[in-house]
Residue, then its C-alpha position, 0 to 999 in steps of 0.5 A: m796731874d799727869d796721865i798715869e795719876f789721872v787714870s789711876s785716880l779714875e780707876a780707883c774712883t778717887l778722881p774729883p768729878e770736876h776733872f772728868n768732863h768730856a775732855g777727861h773721857l777723851r784723855l782716858a781713851c787716848h791713854y788706853l790706846a797708847q798702852h793697849s790694843l784697840e780692843e783692850a782700850i775699848v774694854r778698859t775705857c768702857a769699864a772705867i767710865r761705867s765704874y766711875a759713873a756708878h760710883l758717882g751715882a750717875a750710872e745712867k749717864y754712861h753711853a756704850t755706843i758713844t764710848v766705843a765709837l769715840v775710842r774707835l775714832l780716836h784710834a783711826h784719826g789719832p789726837a787730831a780727832l780730839a778737836d772735833a770728836h763729836g763732829l766725827l761721831a755725827l758723821h757716823y751716827s744719827p741723833a735718833l740712834l744715839a738717843a735710843p735707850a738701847s744705845r746707852t746700854a750696848f754698842m750699836p753699829p752706826d747708821l750713817a757711815p761705817l766706823p773706821 
């Protein structure tokens, strides 16, 4: 399935769940970044993931801070960030901050180093 079919299926909540793993999150963000400004890509990525998770009955799995931070890191570092997206995230966020319940529901600024 190409990126347009992938994103359309995800937005329509018809994408089979097995196609939306960690790589799927990054694929979605990269697609939106290629089509929109950074701010619009963040809005669209967050909305699509939140909606899809709710559709699957897993709304609690959505993590606002990780989603926004990864989109920003992908924007700054390009596709090279795909290889170690979570390693880049760890340069900016402590495990304690990412584990905080508030980080799931709202974007929290990094506590280790500023995001690009």
